[in-house]
DRENTI-714326 format. One record per residue (C-alpha): x, y, z; residue in three letters; residue number from 0. Coordinates in steps of 0.2 Angstrom, whole numbers, always signed. Layout:
<rs>
@east->X north->Y up->Z aa->ala i->NUM
...
</rs>
This chain:
<rs>
@east->+0 north->+0 up->+0 aa->met i->0
@east->+7 north->+17 up->-5 aa->pro i->1
@east->+13 north->+28 up->+9 aa->ala i->2
@east->+2 north->+43 up->+3 aa->tyr i->3
@east->-13 north->+45 up->-7 aa->cys i->4
@east->-11 north->+47 up->-26 aa->pro i->5
@east->-11 north->+64 up->-34 aa->ala i->6
@east->-29 north->+70 up->-38 aa->ile i->7
@east->-36 north->+84 up->-47 aa->lys i->8
@east->-39 north->+98 up->-35 aa->thr i->9
@east->-48 north->+115 up->-35 aa->ser i->10
@east->-35 north->+124 up->-25 aa->cys i->11
@east->-32 north->+137 up->-39 aa->lys i->12
@east->-51 north->+139 up->-42 aa->ser i->13
@east->-57 north->+140 up->-24 aa->ser i->14
@east->-67 north->+155 up->-19 aa->ser i->15
@east->-53 north->+161 up->-6 aa->ile i->16
@east->-40 north->+161 up->-20 aa->val i->17
@east->-51 north->+171 up->-31 aa->lys i->18
@east->-54 north->+184 up->-18 aa->ser i->19
@east->-36 north->+186 up->-14 aa->val i->20
@east->-31 north->+187 up->-32 aa->gln i->21
@east->-44 north->+200 up->-35 aa->lys i->22
@east->-37 north->+210 up->-20 aa->leu i->23
@east->-20 north->+209 up->-27 aa->ile i->24
@east->-25 north->+215 up->-44 aa->thr i->25
@east->-34 north->+229 up->-36 aa->gln i->26
@east->-19 north->+234 up->-25 aa->leu i->27
@east->-8 north->+234 up->-41 aa->glu i->28
@east->-19 north->+246 up->-50 aa->ser i->29
@east->-14 north->+264 up->-50 aa->asp i->30
@east->-32 north->+270 up->-48 aa->asp i->31
@east->-33 north->+260 up->-32 aa->ile i->32
@east->-16 north->+263 up->-24 aa->thr i->33
@east->-17 north->+282 up->-27 aa->asp i->34
@east->-31 north->+283 up->-14 aa->phe i->35
@east->-28 north->+268 up->-3 aa->ile i->36
@east->-12 north->+269 up->+9 aa->pro i->37
@east->-4 north->+252 up->+4 aa->val i->38
@east->+15 north->+249 up->+4 aa->thr i->39
@east->+24 north->+238 up->-9 aa->ser i->40
@east->+30 north->+228 up->+6 aa->lys i->41
@east->+12 north->+224 up->+11 aa->glu i->42
@east->+8 north->+219 up->-7 aa->leu i->43
@east->+22 north->+207 up->-8 aa->asn i->44
@east->+17 north->+199 up->+9 aa->met i->45
@east->+0 north->+196 up->+2 aa->thr i->46
@east->+7 north->+188 up->-14 aa->lys i->47
@east->+19 north->+177 up->-4 aa->lys i->48
@east->+4 north->+172 up->+7 aa->ala i->49
@east->-6 north->+166 up->-8 aa->leu i->50
@east->+9 north->+156 up->-15 aa->arg i->51
@east->+11 north->+147 up->+2 aa->leu i->52
@east->-7 north->+143 up->+3 aa->tyr i->53
@east->-7 north->+135 up->-15 aa->leu i->54
@east->+8 north->+125 up->-10 aa->ser i->55
@east->+0 north->+119 up->+7 aa->glu i->56
@east->-17 north->+116 up->-1 aa->cys i->57
@east->-9 north->+105 up->-14 aa->ser i->58
@east->+0 north->+95 up->-1 aa->thr i->59
@east->-17 north->+92 up->+8 aa->cys i->60
@east->-24 north->+86 up->-9 aa->ala i->61
@east->-10 north->+74 up->-12 aa->arg i->62
@east->-7 north->+67 up->+5 aa->his i->63
@east->-23 north->+68 up->+14 aa->thr i->64
@east->-36 north->+66 up->+0 aa->ala i->65
@east->-42 north->+84 up->+3 aa->asn i->66
@east->-46 north->+81 up->+21 aa->asp i->67
@east->-56 north->+96 up->+28 aa->his i->68
@east->-45 north->+98 up->+43 aa->ile i->69
@east->-29 north->+100 up->+33 aa->cys i->70
@east->-38 north->+112 up->+21 aa->leu i->71
@east->-45 north->+122 up->+35 aa->ser i->72
@east->-27 north->+124 up->+42 aa->ala i->73
@east->-20 north->+130 up->+26 aa->ala i->74
@east->-34 north->+143 up->+24 aa->ile i->75
@east->-31 north->+148 up->+42 aa->glu i->76
@east->-12 north->+150 up->+38 aa->asn i->77
@east->-17 north->+161 up->+23 aa->leu i->78
@east->-27 north->+173 up->+33 aa->gln i->79
@east->-14 north->+174 up->+47 aa->arg i->80
@east->+0 north->+178 up->+34 aa->arg i->81
@east->-10 north->+193 up->+26 aa->ile i->82
@east->-3 north->+209 up->+32 aa->pro i->83
@east->-20 north->+215 up->+39 aa->met i->84
@east->-20 north->+200 up->+52 aa->phe i->85
@east->-1 north->+194 up->+52 aa->ala i->86
@east->+3 north->+205 up->+67 aa->lys i->87
@east->-13 north->+203 up->+77 aa->asn i->88
@east->-5 north->+188 up->+88 aa->val i->89
@east->+12 north->+183 up->+91 aa->tyr i->90
@east->+16 north->+168 up->+91 aa->pro i->91
@east->+1 north->+160 up->+83 aa->trp i->92
@east->+7 north->+143 up->+88 aa->lys i->93
@east->+6 north->+147 up->+107 aa->asn i->94
@east->-11 north->+155 up->+104 aa->tyr i->95
@east->-17 north->+137 up->+97 aa->asp i->96
@east->-10 north->+128 up->+112 aa->trp i->97
@east->-21 north->+113 up->+115 aa->asn i->98
@east->-23 north->+107 up->+133 aa->tyr i->99
@east->-33 north->+92 up->+129 aa->ser i->100
@east->-19 north->+85 up->+118 aa->asn i->101
@east->-7 north->+86 up->+132 aa->his i->102
@east->-18 north->+77 up->+144 aa->ile i->103
@east->-21 north->+63 up->+131 aa->ser i->104
@east->-3 north->+60 up->+129 aa->asn i->105
@east->+1 north->+60 up->+148 aa->asn i->106
@east->-14 north->+55 up->+159 aa->tyr i->107
@east->-24 north->+42 up->+149 aa->thr i->108
@east->-23 north->+24 up->+155 aa->pro i->109
@east->-9 north->+19 up->+143 aa->lys i->110
@east->+2 north->+32 up->+151 aa->tyr i->111
@east->-4 north->+31 up->+169 aa->thr i->112
@east->-4 north->+12 up->+170 aa->gly i->113
@east->-22 north->+10 up->+175 aa->ala i->114
@east->-30 north->-7 up->+172 aa->thr i->115
@east->-46 north->-16 up->+174 aa->ile i->116
@east->-38 north->-32 up->+179 aa->arg i->117
@east->-46 north->-39 up->+195 aa->pro i->118
@east->-29 north->-43 up->+204 aa->ser i->119
@east->-18 north->-37 up->+218 aa->ile i->120
@east->-5 north->-31 up->+205 aa->met i->121
@east->-20 north->-22 up->+195 aa->gly i->122
@east->-25 north->-13 up->+211 aa->leu i->123
@east->-7 north->-8 up->+214 aa->tyr i->124
@east->-6 north->-1 up->+197 aa->asn i->125
@east->-22 north->+8 up->+199 aa->asn i->126
@east->-16 north->+17 up->+215 aa->val i->127
@east->+0 north->+23 up->+205 aa->lys i->128
@east->-11 north->+29 up->+191 aa->ala i->129
@east->-22 north->+38 up->+203 aa->leu i->130
@east->-7 north->+46 up->+210 aa->asn i->131
@east->-1 north->+52 up->+193 aa->lys i->132
@east->-19 north->+59 up->+189 aa->val i->133
@east->-19 north->+68 up->+206 aa->phe i->134
@east->-2 north->+76 up->+202 aa->asn i->135
@east->-9 north->+82 up->+186 aa->gly i->136
@east->-23 north->+90 up->+195 aa->leu i->137
@east->-13 north->+98 up->+209 aa->ile i->138
@east->+5 north->+99 up->+206 aa->ser i->139
@east->+11 north->+95 up->+188 aa->asp i->140
@east->+12 north->+111 up->+178 aa->pro i->141
@east->+4 north->+112 up->+161 aa->ile i->142
@east->+13 north->+117 up->+151 aa->pro i->143
@east->+29 north->+111 up->+160 aa->asn i->144
@east->+47 north->+117 up->+159 aa->lys i->145
@east->+51 north->+105 up->+144 aa->asn i->146
@east->+36 north->+111 up->+133 aa->ser i->147
@east->+36 north->+119 up->+116 aa->arg i->148
@east->+20 north->+122 up->+106 aa->ala i->149
@east->+18 north->+110 up->+91 aa->gly i->150
@east->+32 north->+98 up->+95 aa->lys i->151
@east->+31 north->+79 up->+94 aa->tyr i->152
@east->+34 north->+75 up->+112 aa->asn i->153
@east->+23 north->+71 up->+127 aa->arg i->154
@east->+28 north->+88 up->+135 aa->asp i->155
@east->+20 north->+97 up->+120 aa->ser i->156
@east->+2 north->+99 up->+114 aa->asp i->157
@east->+4 north->+87 up->+99 aa->his i->158
@east->-12 north->+77 up->+94 aa->pro i->159
@east->-14 north->+60 up->+103 aa->ser i->160
@east->+0 north->+49 up->+98 aa->phe i->161
@east->-12 north->+34 up->+99 aa->glu i->162
@east->-24 north->+42 up->+86 aa->glu i->163
@east->-12 north->+52 up->+75 aa->cys i->164
@east->-2 north->+38 up->+67 aa->lys i->165
@east->-8 north->+39 up->+49 aa->asp i->166
@east->-1 north->+49 up->+35 aa->his i->167
@east->-16 north->+60 up->+34 aa->arg i->168
@east->-15 north->+66 up->+52 aa->cys i->169
@east->+4 north->+68 up->+51 aa->ile i->170
@east->+3 north->+79 up->+36 aa->thr i->171
@east->-11 north->+89 up->+43 aa->thr i->172
@east->-1 north->+92 up->+59 aa->gln i->173
@east->+14 north->+98 up->+48 aa->arg i->174
@east->+3 north->+111 up->+39 aa->ile i->175
@east->-3 north->+117 up->+56 aa->lys i->176
@east->+15 north->+119 up->+62 aa->asn i->177
@east->+19 north->+129 up->+46 aa->ala i->178
@east->+20 north->+145 up->+56 aa->met i->179
@east->+29 north->+138 up->+71 aa->ser i->180
@east->+45 north->+147 up->+65 aa->asp i->181
@east->+38 north->+164 up->+71 aa->asn i->182
@east->+42 north->+159 up->+89 aa->ile i->183
@east->+56 north->+170 up->+94 aa->tyr i->184
@east->+54 north->+179 up->+78 aa->asn i->185
@east->+44 north->+194 up->+84 aa->pro i->186
@east->+35 north->+206 up->+72 aa->pro i->187
@east->+44 north->+221 up->+79 aa->thr i->188
@east->+61 north->+225 up->+87 aa->thr i->189
@east->+53 north->+231 up->+103 aa->asp i->190
@east->+61 north->+224 up->+119 aa->lys i->191
@east->+43 north->+222 up->+126 aa->phe i->192
@east->+41 north->+207 up->+114 aa->leu i->193
@east->+57 north->+198 up->+120 aa->lys i->194
@east->+49 north->+187 up->+133 aa->lys i->195
@east->+51 north->+168 up->+136 aa->lys i->196
@east->+38 north->+159 up->+125 aa->leu i->197
@east->+43 north->+141 up->+128 aa->asp i->198
@east->+43 north->+130 up->+143 aa->gly i->199
@east->+29 north->+135 up->+155 aa->glu i->200
@east->+25 north->+149 up->+144 aa->tyr i->201
@east->+21 north->+138 up->+129 aa->ser i->202
@east->+3 north->+144 up->+130 aa->ser i->203
@east->+7 north->+162 up->+133 aa->ser i->204
@east->+6 north->+175 up->+118 aa->tyr i->205
@east->+5 north->+193 up->+113 aa->phe i->206
@east->-11 north->+201 up->+106 aa->val i->207
@east->-11 north->+217 up->+97 aa->lys i->208
@east->-22 north->+230 up->+105 aa->ile i->209
@east->-19 north->+246 up->+95 aa->gly i->210
@east->-4 north->+256 up->+89 aa->ser i->211
@east->+7 north->+270 up->+95 aa->cys i->212
@east->+11 north->+285 up->+83 aa->pro i->213
@east->+30 north->+287 up->+80 aa->arg i->214
@east->+32 north->+305 up->+76 aa->his i->215
@east->+51 north->+303 up->+78 aa->asp i->216
@east->+52 north->+292 up->+63 aa->ile i->217
@east->+49 north->+300 up->+46 aa->ser i->218
@east->+58 north->+287 up->+35 aa->ser i->219
@east->+48 north->+273 up->+28 aa->gln i->220
@east->+64 north->+262 up->+27 aa->lys i->221
@east->+68 north->+264 up->+46 aa->ile i->222
@east->+50 north->+262 up->+50 aa->cys i->223
@east->+48 north->+245 up->+41 aa->glu i->224
@east->+65 north->+239 up->+47 aa->ser i->225
@east->+59 north->+239 up->+65 aa->arg i->226
@east->+43 north->+230 up->+60 aa->gly i->227
@east->+31 north->+245 up->+62 aa->tyr i->228
@east->+18 north->+250 up->+49 aa->ser i->229
@east->+20 north->+264 up->+37 aa->trp i->230
@east->+5 north->+273 up->+31 aa->thr i->231
@east->+8 north->+283 up->+15 aa->pro i->232
@east->+0 north->+300 up->+13 aa->asn i->233
@east->-13 north->+298 up->-1 aa->val i->234
@east->-14 north->+317 up->-3 aa->met i->235
@east->+3 north->+316 up->-12 aa->asp i->236
@east->-5 north->+305 up->-25 aa->asn i->237
@east->-21 north->+314 up->-26 aa->ile i->238
@east->-13 north->+331 up->-29 aa->met i->239
@east->-2 north->+322 up->-43 aa->asn i->240
@east->-18 north->+316 up->-51 aa->lys i->241
@east->-27 north->+333 up->-50 aa->leu i->242
@east->-12 north->+341 up->-58 aa->ser i->243
@east->-11 north->+328 up->-72 aa->gly i->244
@east->+6 north->+321 up->-66 aa->lys i->245
@east->+9 north->+302 up->-62 aa->lys i->246
@east->+22 north->+294 up->-51 aa->asn i->247
@east->+31 north->+310 up->-48 aa->val i->248
@east->+34 north->+308 up->-30 aa->val i->249
@east->+46 north->+293 up->-27 aa->lys i->250
@east->+47 north->+295 up->-9 aa->asn i->251
@east->+30 north->+301 up->-3 aa->ser i->252
@east->+27 north->+307 up->+14 aa->ser i->253
@east->+17 north->+297 up->+27 aa->gly i->254
@east->+17 north->+292 up->+45 aa->ser i->255
@east->+24 north->+278 up->+55 aa->cys i->256
@east->+14 north->+268 up->+68 aa->asn i->257
@east->+21 north->+255 up->+81 aa->gln i->258
@east->+10 north->+240 up->+85 aa->pro i->259
@east->+5 north->+240 up->+103 aa->arg i->260
@east->+3 north->+223 up->+112 aa->tyr i->261
@east->-4 north->+215 up->+127 aa->leu i->262
@east->+6 north->+200 up->+134 aa->phe i->263
@east->-6 north->+186 up->+141 aa->ile i->264
@east->+3 north->+176 up->+153 aa->asp i->265
@east->-5 north->+158 up->+153 aa->asn i->266
@east->+9 north->+150 up->+163 aa->ser i->267
@east->+4 north->+138 up->+177 aa->pro i->268
@east->+3 north->+147 up->+193 aa->lys i->269
@east->+1 north->+142 up->+212 aa->ala i->270
@east->-14 north->+148 up->+220 aa->phe i->271
@east->-5 north->+150 up->+237 aa->leu i->272
@east->+10 north->+160 up->+239 aa->asn i->273
@east->+26 north->+150 up->+242 aa->gly i->274
@east->+17 north->+134 up->+235 aa->ser i->275
@east->+25 north->+124 up->+221 aa->asn i->276
@east->+8 north->+116 up->+216 aa->met i->277
@east->+4 north->+122 up->+199 aa->lys i->278
@east->-8 north->+109 up->+193 aa->gly i->279
@east->-24 north->+112 up->+183 aa->ile i->280
@east->-34 north->+116 up->+199 aa->leu i->281
@east->-23 north->+129 up->+207 aa->pro i->282
@east->-20 north->+137 up->+190 aa->ser i->283
@east->-39 north->+138 up->+187 aa->leu i->284
@east->-42 north->+145 up->+204 aa->ala i->285
@east->-29 north->+158 up->+201 aa->asn i->286
@east->-37 north->+163 up->+184 aa->asp i->287
@east->-54 north->+165 up->+193 aa->ile i->288
@east->-46 north->+176 up->+206 aa->ala i->289
@east->-39 north->+187 up->+191 aa->ala i->290
@east->-57 north->+191 up->+186 aa->leu i->291
@east->-60 north->+201 up->+202 aa->ala i->292
@east->-68 north->+219 up->+198 aa->pro i->293
@east->-53 north->+228 up->+204 aa->asp i->294
@east->-42 north->+219 up->+191 aa->lys i->295
@east->-54 north->+223 up->+177 aa->phe i->296
@east->-54 north->+242 up->+183 aa->leu i->297
@east->-35 north->+241 up->+182 aa->ala i->298
@east->-35 north->+234 up->+165 aa->ala i->299
@east->-48 north->+247 up->+159 aa->ala i->300
@east->-36 north->+261 up->+165 aa->met i->301
@east->-22 north->+253 up->+154 aa->gly i->302
@east->-12 north->+246 up->+169 aa->asn i->303
@east->-3 north->+229 up->+169 aa->ser i->304
@east->-7 north->+215 up->+181 aa->met i->305
@east->+8 north->+205 up->+187 aa->ser i->306
@east->+6 north->+187 up->+183 aa->gly i->307
@east->-9 north->+188 up->+172 aa->asn i->308
@east->-6 north->+201 up->+158 aa->phe i->309
@east->+7 north->+215 up->+154 aa->asp i->310
@east->+2 north->+230 up->+143 aa->ile i->311
@east->+15 north->+238 up->+132 aa->gln i->312
@east->+16 north->+257 up->+135 aa->gln i->313
@east->+18 north->+269 up->+121 aa->cys i->314
@east->+34 north->+279 up->+120 aa->pro i->315
@east->+33 north->+297 up->+122 aa->asp i->316
@east->+38 north->+304 up->+105 aa->thr i->317
@east->+30 north->+321 up->+106 aa->arg i->318
@east->+41 north->+335 up->+101 aa->glu i->319
@east->+48 north->+346 up->+115 aa->ser i->320
@east->+44 north->+364 up->+114 aa->phe i->321
@east->+53 north->+369 up->+130 aa->ser i->322
@east->+66 north->+380 up->+121 aa->asn i->323
@east->+52 north->+389 up->+111 aa->tyr i->324
@east->+42 north->+392 up->+127 aa->asn i->325
@east->+58 north->+399 up->+136 aa->asn i->326
@east->+61 north->+411 up->+122 aa->lys i->327
@east->+43 north->+416 up->+122 aa->thr i->328
@east->+42 north->+419 up->+140 aa->asn i->329
@east->+58 north->+429 up->+140 aa->thr i->330
@east->+52 north->+440 up->+126 aa->leu i->331
@east->+35 north->+443 up->+135 aa->ser i->332
@east->+44 north->+449 up->+150 aa->ile i->333
@east->+55 north->+461 up->+140 aa->val i->334
@east->+40 north->+468 up->+131 aa->cys i->335
@east->+31 north->+470 up->+148 aa->ile i->336
@east->+46 north->+480 up->+155 aa->ile i->337
@east->+47 north->+491 up->+140 aa->leu i->338
@east->+29 north->+495 up->+141 aa->leu i->339
@east->+31 north->+500 up->+159 aa->ile i->340
@east->+46 north->+511 up->+156 aa->leu i->341
@east->+37 north->+519 up->+141 aa->leu i->342
@east->+22 north->+522 up->+152 aa->tyr i->343
@east->+33 north->+530 up->+166 aa->cys i->344
@east->+42 north->+541 up->+154 aa->ala i->345
@east->+26 north->+547 up->+146 aa->tyr i->346
@east->+18 north->+552 up->+163 aa->tyr i->347
</rs>
């Protein structure tokens, strides 16, 4: 029996999502559209690359999984996450997808705990040991643990059940799902805020984009994009050129730079009692419930971080300083007032 399904005629290139993205690319390449929509060439190239990768992954699903809907859904999800509009919304995506049930299936099912239904003394002994392992998972064993990394093929990870994921279809589907695993420790921007531990007990922790910060101190598109920030071209340059009958006169159009702002969600297992080493499911769940207290919500609404639960990135102060101008203005005002007083005294 062959190791994979034979190649079949697929509809990857003619699917509705491909047609939609192709239409988007065609519109973005049109001068009539780009003159009025602030889209950079980098974003356009990212969209084209996302489509090429999707076609490759879709074809892989067709050849090796017989168009399995789970595999095709994973390929479509990867396409959406690679499009510039959504690419920086979450980092890293693989941690965002961490599956707790898979970890439990590979560690606490009877196959791994040694539980048995045999009516014997040895069976009773094995069941007591199995119960102890399950108890440790509930109370003391952290999930994820210090050896975890999202998507990896090991018992410390969240890989699908080893017992069920043995055929080529499941293995290929998992490979497509892990296609974006390389963005772990490859942050979307160069900001120090994003340089946090994202494996081990932090394998289910991730960053979520919650807005942007204007960077008035960056006026170069090259510098802006090299840091992973978003450059928004000034469409007025192109509009004025259109109105004056000119085309593509301004090579380096003006624009503005915006820095993505993130919220770090800390999903690492935590002890409910201070000083305790018990980080199992129950203590972690109790800690999460405590984090839903009204005062915590109020702090989050005011833009404050909460240690051990989430950390909000603060915008840098890039406003221009007018202190020198104000000092000169104040000095000039004082001089004018003194002169007016002297003139008044001299007149009377």
